[in-house]
C-alpha positions in Angstrom: -42.1 8.4 -5.3 -39.4 5.9 -5.3 -40.2 2.3 -4.1 -37.1 0.8 -2.4 -38.7 -2.5 -1.5 -41.6 -4.6 -2.9 -42.4 -8.2 -2.4 -45.2 -10.7 -2.9 -46.3 -12.0 0.4 -49.3 -14.4 0.0 -52.2 -15.5 -2.1 -55.1 -15.7 0.4 -58.8 -16.7 0.3 -59.7 -16.0 3.9 -58.9 -13.9 7.0 -56.8 -16.5 8.6 -54.3 -16.1 5.7 -54.2 -12.3 5.6 -51.0 -10.5 6.8 -51.2 -9.6 10.5 -48.6 -6.9 10.8 -51.2 -4.1 10.9 -50.1 -2.2 7.7 -52.7 -0.3 5.7 -54.0 -1.9 2.5 -55.0 -0.6 -0.9 -57.2 -3.0 -2.9 -57.3 -3.1 -6.7 -60.5 -4.2 -8.4 -61.6 -4.4 -12.0 -62.6 -6.7 -14.8 -60.3 -9.4 -16.1 -57.5 -8.0 -18.3 -58.1 -4.4 -17.3 -54.4 -4.1 -16.3 -54.3 -4.5 -12.5 -51.0 -6.5 -12.5 -49.5 -4.0 -15.0 -50.5 -1.1 -12.8 -48.9 -2.7 -9.8 -45.7 -3.4 -11.7 -45.5 0.2 -13.0 -46.2 1.7 -9.6 -43.3 -0.2 -8.0 -41.1 0.0 -11.0 -40.7 -3.8 -11.3 -41.4 -5.7 -14.5 -42.7 -9.0 -13.2 -43.5 -8.9 -9.5 -47.2 -9.0 -10.2 -47.7 -11.6 -12.9 -49.5 -10.5 -15.9 -51.4 -12.9 -18.1 -53.1 -13.0 -21.5 -55.5 -15.5 -19.9 -58.4 -13.7 -18.3 -59.6 -14.9 -14.9 -56.2 -16.2 -13.9 -56.1 -14.4 -10.6 -58.3 -16.4 -8.3 -57.1 -15.3 -4.9 -56.4 -12.1 -3.0 -52.7 -11.4 -3.8 -50.9 -9.3 -1.2 -47.8 -7.2 -2.1 -45.9 -5.4 0.6 -44.5 -2.0 -0.4 -41.5 -0.4 1.4 -42.6 -2.2 4.6 -45.3 0.5 4.8 -48.4 -0.7 3.0 -49.9 -3.5 0.9 -51.4 -3.6 -2.5 -54.1 -6.3 -2.6 -54.9 -7.5 -6.1 -58.5 -8.9 -6.2 -59.7 -11.5 -8.7 -61.0 -9.9 -11.9 -64.7 -9.9 -12.6 -66.8 -10.2 -15.8 -65.0 -13.2 -17.3 -67.6 -15.4 -19.0 -65.6 -18.7 -19.0 -65.4 -18.8 -15.3 -68.2 -21.0 -13.9 -71.0 -19.4 -12.0 -70.1 -21.5 -9.0 -66.5 -20.2 -9.1 -67.7 -16.6 -9.5 -70.0 -17.0 -6.5 -67.1 -18.5 -4.4 -64.8 -15.6 -5.4 -67.6 -13.1 -4.6 -67.9 -14.4 -1.0 -64.3 -13.9 0.0 -64.0 -10.7 -2.0 -67.1 -9.2 -0.3 -65.9 -10.4 3.1 -62.6 -8.8 2.6 -64.0 -5.5 1.4 -66.6 -5.2 4.1 -64.7 -6.6 7.1 -61.0 -5.8 6.6 -60.3 -2.9 9.0 -56.9 -2.2 7.4 -58.4 -1.4 4.0 -58.0 2.2 3.2 -59.2 2.6 -0.4 -60.2 0.6 -3.4 -58.7 1.5 -6.8 -61.3 0.6 -9.4 -59.7 0.1 -12.8 -61.6 0.6 -16.0 -60.4 0.6 -19.6 -60.5 4.2 -20.8 -60.9 3.0 -24.4 -64.5 1.8 -23.8 -67.5 2.8 -21.7 -67.4 1.2 -18.2 -69.2 -2.2 -18.2 -72.3 -3.1 -16.3 -70.0 -4.9 -13.8 -67.9 -1.8 -13.4 -71.0 0.3 -12.6 -72.2 -2.3 -10.2 -68.8 -2.4 -8.4 -68.6 1.3 -8.2 -72.2 1.6 -6.8 -71.6 -1.2 -4.3 -68.4 0.3 -2.9 -70.1 3.7 -2.6 -73.1 2.2 -0.9 -70.9 0.8 1.9 -68.9 4.0 2.1 -65.6 2.5 1.0 -63.2 5.1 -0.4 -62.7 4.8 -4.1 -60.3 6.0 -6.8 -61.3 5.3 -10.4 -58.2 4.7 -12.5 -58.8 4.7 -16.3 -56.1 2.4 -17.8 -54.5 2.0 -21.2 -54.3 5.8 -21.9 -51.5 5.1 -24.3 -53.9 3.4 -26.6 -56.0 6.5 -27.0 -54.8 9.7 -28.8 -54.0 12.5 -26.4 -56.6 14.7 -28.2 -59.3 12.3 -27.1 -58.4 11.8 -23.5 -60.9 14.2 -22.1 -63.7 12.8 -24.2 -63.0 9.3 -22.9 -62.6 10.5 -19.3 -65.9 12.3 -19.5 -67.5 9.0 -20.8 -66.1 7.1 -17.8 -67.3 9.7 -15.3 -70.8 9.9 -16.8 -71.3 6.2 -17.1 -70.2 5.5 -13.5 -72.0 8.7 -12.3 -68.8 9.5 -10.4 -69.3 11.4 -7.2 -67.4 14.6 -6.7 -65.5 13.2 -3.7 -64.0 10.4 -5.8 -60.8 10.9 -7.8 -60.5 9.8 -11.5 -57.0 9.3 -12.7 -55.9 8.6 -16.3 -53.2 6.0 -16.3 -50.8 4.2 -18.6 -48.6 1.3 -17.5 -46.5 1.9 -20.6 -45.6 5.5 -20.1 -46.2 6.0 -16.4 -48.9 8.6 -16.9 -50.8 9.0 -13.7 -48.3 7.2 -11.5 -47.2 10.1 -9.4 -50.8 11.4 -9.0 -51.9 7.9 -7.8 -49.0 7.6 -5.4 -50.0 11.0 -3.9 -53.5 9.9 -3.4 -52.4 6.5 -1.9 -50.1 8.1 0.6 -52.8 10.6 1.7 -55.3 7.8 2.2 -53.0 5.5 4.1 -51.4 8.3 6.2 -48.1 6.8 5.2 -45.6 9.2 3.7 -43.2 6.5 2.8 -40.4 8.9 3.8 -37.6 6.6 3.0 -38.9 6.3 -0.6 -39.7 9.9 -1.3 -37.2 11.7 -3.6 -37.4 13.8 -6.7 -38.0 11.6 -9.8 
């Protein structure tokens, strides 16, 4: 997959701010510092379109990125960061939940977990919540480059068993450093959105 165009559109906190061009949307969820921005940048082959930060909890809005004039990546605020106040977390929760439940253009949620560690209680809660409401999910296990190749399957098994991953949900091992999993994830995204991104498809 070759991305020919990618741009940041808006940081939104409510439906009146969401893009209204009707394109399908893929949301990215996960705890703070799990690598959502790095994944976006790797998927679109841009270094700094999605801003990465060493400060957890920095993303506090729904950030919309338009890809090839065909679909959006929607970066959700990270969860599980203790220094964010309870009131702030509750406020985030309201507009995130509203988006996930009511946005008819949402086609799938990519749930990112750190492959080096067992999924957290928050990861399990998010996975269960999305499944309860029938929202399509792809689990992406990030930071694969930090784990020896010989231990990949062991760590993936740990992710699947902790989340109790359903057979209908994909689990993809990913590295924003090496690009591992990028093509597999793009294939799943194009299948879910019904968009083949024809202008961008070429042999890598």
